[in-house]
N, C-alpha and C positions, 0 to 999 in steps of 0.2 A: 491517522485515518488510512493512509495508504498500506501501510503494513497489515492492518486489519483486513482490508479490502482483498489483499494478495493472499492472505491466509483462508479466507472465506472461499476463494475461488481454488486454491490448491487443496482445500479439504473436499471439494466437489459439492459445496453446499449450494452455491450458485454460479451462474456464468459471468463472464466479465461484463456483457452488456447489461445483465440484470443488475449487477453490483453498481455499475456506474449511473443507470438510469434511477436506482434508489436513492443514491447520494448525490445525484446532479442538483446543484444550487446551493449545497452544504457549504458553510463557511470555507472559503479558499479553494473550492472545488466546483468551479462553474462548469466544468465539463465531465465531472466524476472523478473520482480519485484515481482510477486505473488510467484514464485517457490522460490525466493531469502528469501522473508519472511517466507516461510513454512521452509526453511532450518535452518534459525537463530531462529526458534520458535517465533510464533507470541506474545507470552505473554512476552516473553523477549525483544522484539522490542517495543510493544505498552505501556508498564510502563514507561520507561524513555521518550519516546515521549510525553507522556501526562505531564509530569514535565517541559518539555521545551517550552510549548506553552504559549506565552505571549498574543496572540490576542483573539479575541472572540471566543465563541465556535463553530462558523460557519466557522471559519478560516479553510483553507486547510492544516494548519500546525497541527490542532488538531487531535488526533487519530480517525480514521475512526471506526464507531461502527462495531461490529461483524455481519457477515452474518448469 
């Protein structure tokens, strides 16, 4: 969900606050996925995410590029 949230913001579809507000309270994201990523340190989150990707580079499981 964090990857998708980052991609939505990067594409200009919605702002950070809008995405977090919409998804606040979703399973595992009591503060919204982007605020959660910020709290757990994006570097710490993106490094293991990359090693767990088995699909193509365009997969939604692949780490989102930085904004």
